[in-house]
KOLGU-721074 format. One record per atom (N, C-alpha, C, O, CB): residue in three letters; atom name; x, y, z. Coordinates in steps of 0.2 Angstrom, whole numbers, plus 5000, padded with zeros to 4 digits. Glycine has a CB too. Layout:
<rs>
(ALA; CA; (X; Y; Z))
...
</rs>
This chain:
<rs>
(UNK; N; (4775; 4984; 5038))
(UNK; CA; (4774; 4982; 5043))
(UNK; C; (4768; 4983; 5047))
(UNK; O; (4766; 4978; 5050))
(UNK; CB; (4777; 4983; 5046))
(UNK; N; (4764; 4989; 5047))
(UNK; CA; (4759; 4992; 5049))
(UNK; C; (4752; 4988; 5047))
(UNK; O; (4747; 4987; 5051))
(UNK; CB; (4760; 4998; 5047))
(UNK; N; (4751; 4985; 5040))
(UNK; CA; (4747; 4983; 5037))
(UNK; C; (4747; 4973; 5038))
(UNK; O; (4742; 4970; 5035))
(UNK; CB; (4748; 4986; 5032))
(UNK; N; (4753; 4970; 5042))
(UNK; CA; (4754; 4964; 5043))
(UNK; C; (4750; 4959; 5046))
(UNK; O; (4750; 4953; 5045))
(UNK; CB; (4758; 4964; 5045))
(UNK; N; (4745; 4964; 5053))
(UNK; CA; (4740; 4959; 5052))
(UNK; C; (4734; 4959; 5048))
(UNK; O; (4730; 4954; 5049))
(UNK; CB; (4738; 4959; 5055))
(UNK; N; (4734; 4963; 5042))
(UNK; CA; (4728; 4961; 5038))
(UNK; C; (4731; 4959; 5030))
(UNK; O; (4729; 4961; 5025))
(UNK; CB; (4722; 4967; 5038))
(UNK; N; (4737; 4955; 5032))
(UNK; CA; (4740; 4952; 5025))
(UNK; C; (4737; 4950; 5021))
(UNK; O; (4739; 4949; 5015))
(UNK; CB; (4743; 4949; 5026))
(UNK; N; (4731; 4948; 5026))
(UNK; CA; (4727; 4940; 5021))
(UNK; C; (4721; 4944; 5015))
(UNK; O; (4719; 4942; 5009))
(UNK; CB; (4720; 4933; 5028))
(UNK; N; (4720; 4951; 5017))
(UNK; CA; (4717; 4955; 5012))
(UNK; C; (4720; 4960; 5009))
(UNK; O; (4716; 4963; 5005))
(UNK; CB; (4713; 4956; 5013))
(UNK; N; (4727; 4963; 5011))
(UNK; CA; (4730; 4969; 5010))
(UNK; C; (4732; 4969; 5002))
(UNK; O; (4730; 4964; 4998))
(UNK; CB; (4737; 4970; 5015))
(UNK; N; (4734; 4974; 5000))
(UNK; CA; (4736; 4975; 4991))
(UNK; C; (4743; 4975; 4993))
(UNK; O; (4747; 4974; 4988))
(UNK; CB; (4733; 4983; 4986))
(UNK; N; (4746; 4977; 4999))
(UNK; CA; (4752; 4978; 5000))
(UNK; C; (4757; 4973; 4998))
(UNK; O; (4762; 4975; 4995))
(UNK; CB; (4752; 4979; 5008))
(UNK; N; (4755; 4966; 4999))
(UNK; CA; (4757; 4959; 4998))
(UNK; C; (4757; 4957; 4994))
(UNK; O; (4752; 4957; 4990))
(UNK; CB; (4754; 4955; 5001))
(UNK; N; (4762; 4955; 4992))
(UNK; CA; (4760; 4950; 4985))
(UNK; C; (4758; 4943; 4985))
(UNK; O; (4759; 4941; 4990))
(UNK; CB; (4766; 4949; 4981))
(UNK; N; (4757; 4939; 4981))
(UNK; CA; (4754; 4932; 4983))
(UNK; C; (4758; 4928; 4986))
(UNK; O; (4756; 4924; 4990))
(UNK; CB; (4752; 4929; 4977))
(UNK; N; (4764; 4928; 4984))
(UNK; CA; (4770; 4924; 4987))
(UNK; C; (4771; 4927; 4993))
(UNK; O; (4774; 4923; 4997))
(UNK; CB; (4777; 4925; 4983))
(UNK; N; (4770; 4934; 4995))
(UNK; CA; (4772; 4935; 5001))
(UNK; C; (4764; 4933; 5006))
(UNK; O; (4763; 4933; 5012))
(UNK; CB; (4775; 4945; 5001))
(UNK; N; (4760; 4933; 5004))
(UNK; CA; (4754; 4931; 5008))
(UNK; C; (4754; 4925; 5008))
(UNK; O; (4752; 4923; 5014))
(UNK; CB; (4746; 4933; 5005))
(UNK; N; (4756; 4919; 5004))
(UNK; CA; (4758; 4913; 5005))
(UNK; C; (4763; 4911; 5011))
(UNK; O; (4762; 4907; 5016))
(UNK; CB; (4760; 4911; 4999))
(UNK; N; (4767; 4913; 5011))
(UNK; CA; (4772; 4914; 5014))
(UNK; C; (4770; 4915; 5022))
(UNK; O; (4770; 4910; 5026))
(UNK; CB; (4776; 4919; 5011))
(UNK; N; (4768; 4922; 5023))
(UNK; CA; (4765; 4924; 5030))
(UNK; C; (4759; 4919; 5032))
(UNK; O; (4757; 4919; 5038))
(UNK; CB; (4762; 4931; 5030))
(UNK; N; (4756; 4915; 5028))
(UNK; CA; (4749; 4911; 5029))
(UNK; C; (4754; 4903; 5031))
(UNK; O; (4752; 4899; 5034))
(UNK; CB; (4743; 4911; 5020))
(UNK; N; (4760; 4902; 5028))
(UNK; CA; (4764; 4897; 5031))
(UNK; C; (4768; 4898; 5038))
(UNK; O; (4769; 4893; 5042))
(UNK; CB; (4768; 4895; 5026))
(UNK; N; (4770; 4903; 5038))
(UNK; CA; (4773; 4905; 5046))
(UNK; C; (4767; 4906; 5051))
(UNK; O; (4769; 4905; 5057))
(UNK; CB; (4777; 4913; 5046))
(UNK; N; (4761; 4908; 5049))
(UNK; CA; (4756; 4906; 5054))
(UNK; C; (4754; 4899; 5055))
(UNK; O; (4752; 4898; 5061))
(UNK; CB; (4750; 4910; 5053))
(UNK; N; (4753; 4894; 5051))
(UNK; CA; (4752; 4888; 5052))
(UNK; C; (4759; 4884; 5055))
(UNK; O; (4758; 4880; 5059))
(UNK; CB; (4749; 4885; 5045))
(UNK; N; (4764; 4886; 5054))
(UNK; CA; (4769; 4885; 5058))
(UNK; C; (4771; 4884; 5064))
(UNK; O; (4775; 4880; 5066))
(UNK; CB; (4772; 4886; 5057))
(UNK; N; (4767; 4892; 5069))
(UNK; CA; (4769; 4895; 5072))
(UNK; C; (4763; 4893; 5077))
(UNK; O; (4761; 4895; 5083))
(UNK; CB; (4772; 4902; 5070))
(UNK; N; (4759; 4887; 5073))
(UNK; CA; (4751; 4886; 5079))
(UNK; C; (4754; 4881; 5083))
(UNK; O; (4760; 4880; 5082))
(UNK; CB; (4742; 4881; 5075))
(UNK; N; (4751; 4878; 5089))
(UNK; CA; (4752; 4873; 5092))
(UNK; C; (4745; 4868; 5092))
(UNK; O; (4740; 4869; 5095))
(UNK; CB; (4755; 4874; 5098))
(UNK; N; (4746; 4863; 5089))
(UNK; CA; (4751; 4857; 5086))
(UNK; C; (4753; 4861; 5079))
(UNK; O; (4749; 4866; 5078))
(UNK; CB; (4746; 4848; 5084))
(UNK; N; (4756; 4861; 5076))
(UNK; CA; (4761; 4865; 5069))
(UNK; C; (4756; 4858; 5065))
(UNK; O; (4756; 4852; 5065))
(UNK; CB; (4773; 4864; 5068))
(UNK; N; (4750; 4864; 5061))
(UNK; CA; (4747; 4860; 5057))
(UNK; C; (4745; 4865; 5050))
(UNK; O; (4741; 4869; 5050))
(UNK; CB; (4740; 4857; 5061))
(UNK; N; (4750; 4862; 5043))
(UNK; CA; (4751; 4864; 5037))
(UNK; C; (4745; 4862; 5034))
(UNK; O; (4744; 4856; 5036))
(UNK; CB; (4758; 4860; 5035))
(UNK; N; (4740; 4863; 5030))
(UNK; CA; (4736; 4861; 5027))
(UNK; C; (4738; 4858; 5019))
(UNK; O; (4740; 4862; 5015))
(UNK; CB; (4731; 4866; 5028))
(UNK; N; (4739; 4852; 5017))
(UNK; CA; (4741; 4850; 5010))
(UNK; C; (4740; 4855; 5007))
(UNK; O; (4745; 4857; 5004))
(UNK; CB; (4738; 4844; 5007))
(UNK; N; (4735; 4858; 5005))
(UNK; CA; (4731; 4864; 5001))
(UNK; C; (4737; 4869; 4999))
(UNK; O; (4739; 4871; 4994))
(UNK; CB; (4723; 4868; 5005))
(UNK; N; (4739; 4871; 5006))
(UNK; CA; (4745; 4874; 5007))
(UNK; C; (4751; 4874; 5005))
(UNK; O; (4754; 4878; 5001))
(UNK; CB; (4746; 4874; 5011))
(UNK; N; (4752; 4870; 5006))
(UNK; CA; (4759; 4866; 5006))
(UNK; C; (4761; 4866; 4999))
(UNK; O; (4767; 4867; 4997))
(UNK; CB; (4759; 4859; 5008))
(UNK; N; (4754; 4863; 4995))
(UNK; CA; (4755; 4862; 4987))
(UNK; C; (4756; 4869; 4983))
(UNK; O; (4759; 4870; 4977))
(UNK; CB; (4748; 4857; 4984))
(UNK; N; (4753; 4875; 4986))
(UNK; CA; (4753; 4881; 4985))
(UNK; C; (4758; 4883; 4985))
(UNK; O; (4761; 4885; 4980))
(UNK; CB; (4750; 4884; 4988))
(UNK; N; (4762; 4883; 4990))
(UNK; CA; (4769; 4886; 4988))
(UNK; C; (4774; 4881; 4985))
(UNK; O; (4780; 4883; 4983))
(UNK; CB; (4771; 4888; 4995))
(UNK; N; (4772; 4874; 4984))
(UNK; CA; (4778; 4870; 4979))
(UNK; C; (4776; 4873; 4973))
(UNK; O; (4780; 4871; 4970))
(UNK; CB; (4779; 4861; 4978))
(UNK; N; (4771; 4878; 4969))
(UNK; CA; (4771; 4880; 4962))
(UNK; C; (4775; 4886; 4962))
(UNK; O; (4778; 4886; 4957))
(UNK; CB; (4763; 4881; 4959))
(UNK; N; (4776; 4891; 4969))
(UNK; CA; (4780; 4895; 4970))
(UNK; C; (4787; 4897; 4970))
(UNK; O; (4790; 4901; 4967))
(UNK; CB; (4779; 4896; 4973))
(UNK; N; (4789; 4891; 4975))
(UNK; CA; (4796; 4889; 4976))
(UNK; C; (4799; 4882; 4975))
(UNK; O; (4796; 4876; 4975))
(UNK; CB; (4797; 4890; 4983))
(UNK; N; (4806; 4885; 4974))
(UNK; CA; (4810; 4877; 4973))
(UNK; C; (4811; 4872; 4980))
(UNK; O; (4810; 4874; 4986))
(UNK; CB; (4819; 4879; 4971))
(UNK; N; (4812; 4866; 4978))
(UNK; CA; (4813; 4862; 4986))
(UNK; C; (4817; 4866; 4990))
(UNK; O; (4816; 4867; 4996))
(UNK; CB; (4818; 4854; 4986))
(UNK; N; (4823; 4869; 4987))
(UNK; CA; (4828; 4872; 4991))
(UNK; C; (4824; 4877; 4994))
(UNK; O; (4823; 4877; 5000))
(UNK; CB; (4835; 4875; 4987))
(UNK; N; (4822; 4883; 4989))
(UNK; CA; (4818; 4889; 4993))
(UNK; C; (4814; 4887; 4998))
(UNK; O; (4813; 4890; 5003))
(UNK; CB; (4813; 4893; 4989))
(UNK; N; (4811; 4880; 4999))
(UNK; CA; (4805; 4878; 5003))
(UNK; C; (4808; 4876; 5010))
(UNK; O; (4806; 4876; 5016))
(UNK; CB; (4800; 4871; 4998))
(UNK; N; (4814; 4873; 5009))
(UNK; CA; (4818; 4871; 5014))
(UNK; C; (4821; 4877; 5017))
(UNK; O; (4821; 4876; 5023))
(UNK; CB; (4824; 4867; 5011))
(UNK; N; (4823; 4883; 5015))
(UNK; CA; (4829; 4887; 5017))
(UNK; C; (4821; 4891; 5023))
(UNK; O; (4822; 4894; 5029))
(UNK; CB; (4834; 4892; 5009))
(UNK; N; (4816; 4891; 5020))
(UNK; CA; (4809; 4896; 5022))
(UNK; C; (4807; 4891; 5028))
(UNK; O; (4804; 4894; 5032))
(UNK; CB; (4801; 4897; 5015))
(UNK; N; (4809; 4885; 5029))
(UNK; CA; (4805; 4882; 5032))
(UNK; C; (4810; 4880; 5040))
(UNK; O; (4807; 4877; 5045))
(UNK; CB; (4801; 4877; 5027))
(UNK; N; (4816; 4881; 5039))
(UNK; CA; (4820; 4879; 5042))
(UNK; C; (4821; 4887; 5047))
(UNK; O; (4821; 4888; 5053))
(UNK; CB; (4827; 4876; 5038))
(UNK; N; (4821; 4894; 5041))
(UNK; CA; (4819; 4900; 5045))
(UNK; C; (4813; 4899; 5049))
(UNK; O; (4814; 4898; 5056))
(UNK; CB; (4818; 4905; 5041))
(UNK; N; (4810; 4898; 5048))
(UNK; CA; (4805; 4898; 5053))
(UNK; C; (4804; 4895; 5059))
(UNK; O; (4802; 4898; 5065))
(UNK; CB; (4801; 4895; 5050))
(UNK; N; (4807; 4887; 5057))
(UNK; CA; (4806; 4884; 5062))
(UNK; C; (4813; 4887; 5068))
(UNK; O; (4813; 4887; 5074))
(UNK; CB; (4807; 4875; 5060))
(UNK; N; (4816; 4889; 5065))
(UNK; CA; (4822; 4892; 5070))
(UNK; C; (4819; 4897; 5074))
(UNK; O; (4818; 4897; 5080))
(UNK; CB; (4829; 4895; 5066))
(UNK; N; (4817; 4903; 5070))
(UNK; CA; (4813; 4908; 5074))
(UNK; C; (4807; 4906; 5080))
(UNK; O; (4806; 4910; 5084))
(UNK; CB; (4810; 4912; 5071))
(UNK; N; (4804; 4901; 5079))
(UNK; CA; (4798; 4898; 5082))
(UNK; C; (4802; 4893; 5089))
(UNK; O; (4799; 4891; 5093))
(UNK; CB; (4792; 4892; 5075))
(UNK; N; (4810; 4893; 5088))
(UNK; CA; (4811; 4889; 5093))
(UNK; C; (4816; 4893; 5097))
(UNK; O; (4819; 4891; 5102))
(UNK; CB; (4813; 4882; 5091))
(UNK; N; (4816; 4898; 5095))
(UNK; CA; (4821; 4904; 5097))
(UNK; C; (4815; 4907; 5102))
(UNK; O; (4816; 4909; 5108))
(UNK; CB; (4825; 4909; 5089))
(UNK; N; (4809; 4908; 5099))
(UNK; CA; (4805; 4911; 5104))
(UNK; C; (4802; 4907; 5109))
(UNK; O; (4799; 4909; 5115))
(UNK; CB; (4802; 4914; 5102))
(UNK; N; (4801; 4903; 5107))
(UNK; CA; (4799; 4898; 5112))
(UNK; C; (4805; 4898; 5119))
(UNK; O; (4804; 4899; 5125))
(UNK; CB; (4799; 4890; 5108))
(UNK; N; (4811; 4896; 5115))
(UNK; CA; (4818; 4894; 5120))
(UNK; C; (4817; 4901; 5126))
(UNK; O; (4816; 4901; 5132))
(UNK; CB; (4828; 4895; 5113))
(UNK; N; (4817; 4908; 5120))
(UNK; CA; (4818; 4914; 5127))
(UNK; C; (4812; 4914; 5131))
(UNK; O; (4812; 4915; 5137))
(UNK; CB; (4818; 4923; 5125))
(UNK; N; (4805; 4911; 5128))
(UNK; CA; (4799; 4912; 5133))
(UNK; C; (4799; 4908; 5139))
(UNK; O; (4797; 4911; 5144))
(UNK; CB; (4793; 4911; 5131))
(UNK; N; (4801; 4902; 5138))
(UNK; CA; (4804; 4896; 5142))
(UNK; C; (4809; 4900; 5150))
(UNK; O; (4808; 4899; 5156))
(UNK; CB; (4809; 4892; 5136))
(UNK; N; (4813; 4902; 5146))
(UNK; CA; (4819; 4905; 5151))
(UNK; C; (4816; 4913; 5153))
(UNK; O; (4820; 4916; 5157))
(UNK; CB; (4826; 4906; 5146))
(UNK; N; (4812; 4915; 5151))
(UNK; CA; (4809; 4921; 5155))
(UNK; C; (4813; 4927; 5150))
(UNK; O; (4813; 4933; 5153))
(UNK; CB; (4812; 4921; 5164))
(UNK; N; (4817; 4926; 5144))
(UNK; CA; (4821; 4930; 5141))
(UNK; C; (4816; 4935; 5137))
(UNK; O; (4812; 4933; 5133))
(UNK; CB; (4826; 4927; 5137))
(UNK; N; (4817; 4944; 5139))
(UNK; CA; (4811; 4947; 5136))
(UNK; C; (4816; 4951; 5133))
(UNK; O; (4822; 4950; 5133))
(UNK; CB; (4804; 4952; 5140))
(UNK; N; (4813; 4957; 5129))
(UNK; CA; (4814; 4962; 5122))
(UNK; C; (4816; 4965; 5126))
(UNK; O; (4813; 4967; 5131))
(UNK; CB; (4808; 4964; 5116))
(UNK; N; (4823; 4968; 5124))
(UNK; CA; (4827; 4974; 5128))
(UNK; C; (4826; 4980; 5127))
(UNK; O; (4829; 4984; 5131))
(UNK; CB; (4831; 4975; 5127))
(UNK; N; (4819; 4982; 5121))
(UNK; CA; (4817; 4987; 5119))
(UNK; C; (4822; 4993; 5113))
(UNK; O; (4820; 4999; 5113))
(UNK; CB; (4814; 4989; 5125))
(UNK; N; (4826; 4989; 5111))
(UNK; CA; (4830; 4992; 5108))
(UNK; C; (4826; 4994; 5100))
(UNK; O; (4827; 4998; 5096))
(UNK; CB; (4836; 4987; 5108))
(UNK; N; (4820; 4990; 5099))
(UNK; CA; (4816; 4992; 5094))
(UNK; C; (4811; 4993; 5094))
(UNK; O; (4807; 4993; 5089))
(UNK; CB; (4817; 4990; 5089))
(UNK; N; (4809; 4994; 5099))
(UNK; CA; (4801; 4997; 5102))
(UNK; C; (4798; 5001; 5098))
(UNK; O; (4799; 5007; 5099))
(UNK; CB; (4801; 5001; 5108))
(UNK; N; (4793; 4999; 5094))
(UNK; CA; (4791; 5006; 5091))
(UNK; C; (4793; 5007; 5083))
(UNK; O; (4789; 5010; 5080))
(UNK; CB; (4794; 5011; 5094))
(UNK; N; (4799; 5003; 5081))
(UNK; CA; (4803; 5005; 5077))
(UNK; C; (4802; 4997; 5072))
(UNK; O; (4798; 4993; 5074))
(UNK; CB; (4810; 5006; 5080))
(UNK; N; (4805; 4997; 5065))
(UNK; CA; (4802; 4991; 5062))
(UNK; C; (4807; 4993; 5055))
(UNK; O; (4807; 4999; 5052))
(UNK; CB; (4792; 4991; 5061))
(UNK; N; (4811; 4990; 5053))
(UNK; CA; (4813; 4990; 5047))
(UNK; C; (4808; 4990; 5040))
(UNK; O; (4805; 4985; 5037))
(UNK; CB; (4817; 4984; 5047))
(UNK; N; (4810; 4999; 5038))
(UNK; CA; (4805; 5000; 5031))
(UNK; C; (4808; 4995; 5024))
(UNK; O; (4814; 4994; 5024))
(UNK; CB; (4806; 5009; 5028))
(UNK; N; (4804; 4993; 5021))
(UNK; CA; (4803; 4990; 5015))
(UNK; C; (4804; 4995; 5009))
(UNK; O; (4799; 4998; 5007))
(UNK; CB; (4797; 4987; 5015))
(UNK; N; (4809; 4995; 5005))
(UNK; CA; (4807; 4999; 5000))
(UNK; C; (4801; 4997; 4996))
(UNK; O; (4800; 4991; 4996))
(UNK; CB; (4812; 5000; 4996))
(UNK; N; (4797; 5003; 4993))
(UNK; CA; (4789; 5000; 4989))
(UNK; C; (4792; 4999; 4981))
(UNK; O; (4796; 5002; 4978))
(UNK; CB; (4781; 5008; 4988))
(UNK; N; (4788; 4993; 4981))
(UNK; CA; (4790; 4990; 4974))
(UNK; C; (4788; 4994; 4968))
(UNK; O; (4783; 4996; 4966))
(UNK; CB; (4786; 4985; 4974))
(UNK; N; (4794; 4996; 4966))
(UNK; CA; (4794; 4999; 4958))
(UNK; C; (4797; 5006; 4959))
(UNK; O; (4796; 5010; 4955))
(UNK; CB; (4786; 4999; 4954))
(UNK; N; (4800; 5007; 4964))
(UNK; CA; (4800; 5013; 4968))
(UNK; C; (4810; 5015; 4965))
(UNK; O; (4812; 5021; 4963))
(UNK; CB; (4799; 5011; 4979))
(UNK; N; (4813; 5009; 4966))
(UNK; CA; (4821; 5009; 4963))
(UNK; C; (4820; 5009; 4957))
(UNK; O; (4822; 5015; 4955))
(UNK; CB; (4827; 5001; 4964))
(UNK; N; (4816; 5007; 4951))
(UNK; CA; (4816; 5006; 4946))
(UNK; C; (4813; 5014; 4941))
(UNK; O; (4815; 5016; 4935))
(UNK; CB; (4811; 5001; 4946))
(UNK; N; (4808; 5018; 4947))
(UNK; CA; (4807; 5024; 4944))
(UNK; C; (4813; 5030; 4947))
(UNK; O; (4813; 5035; 4944))
(UNK; CB; (4800; 5026; 4945))
(UNK; N; (4818; 5028; 4953))
(UNK; CA; (4821; 5032; 4954))
(UNK; C; (4827; 5033; 4950))
(UNK; O; (4830; 5038; 4951))
(UNK; CB; (4821; 5032; 4959))
(UNK; N; (4830; 5028; 4944))
(UNK; CA; (4833; 5025; 4941))
(UNK; C; (4832; 5027; 4934))
(UNK; O; (4836; 5028; 4929))
(UNK; CB; (4832; 5018; 4943))
(UNK; N; (4825; 5028; 4933))
(UNK; CA; (4822; 5032; 4926))
(UNK; C; (4823; 5039; 4929))
(UNK; O; (4824; 5042; 4923))
(UNK; CB; (4813; 5031; 4924))
(UNK; N; (4823; 5043; 4933))
(UNK; CA; (4822; 5050; 4934))
(UNK; C; (4829; 5050; 4933))
(UNK; O; (4831; 5055; 4930))
(UNK; CB; (4818; 5054; 4939))
(UNK; N; (4833; 5045; 4937))
(UNK; CA; (4841; 5048; 4935))
(UNK; C; (4843; 5049; 4929))
(UNK; O; (4846; 5054; 4927))
(UNK; CB; (4845; 5045; 4937))
(UNK; N; (4843; 5043; 4924))
(UNK; CA; (4844; 5042; 4919))
(UNK; C; (4841; 5050; 4913))
(UNK; O; (4845; 5053; 4909))
(UNK; CB; (4842; 5035; 4917))
(UNK; N; (4836; 5051; 4915))
(UNK; CA; (4832; 5056; 4911))
(UNK; C; (4834; 5063; 4913))
(UNK; O; (4832; 5068; 4910))
(UNK; CB; (4825; 5054; 4912))
(UNK; N; (4838; 5064; 4918))
(UNK; CA; (4842; 5072; 4918))
(UNK; C; (4848; 5072; 4913))
(UNK; O; (4852; 5077; 4912))
(UNK; CB; (4845; 5075; 4927))
</rs>
């Protein structure tokens, strides 16, 4: 999460993750402007069903955020400074290999 602002250049994100984050940025702009080139790259990586789900999720989060903002709904602070840690790529495989070598 700390590297999220640098997702375009960070090696911590895969090509697919960078595309999704770029898409999320484009969908969050007002007005929404998703370049055809970006959508073409997304189509190369994801199926139609995956793109529908991704787009619906991004649209829902944008709706929710704007709705909350309009009504003055603010964060309750339950996760202030916290984030959900993602597993390091390959860590599960390395752990399994280590367990099997015992």
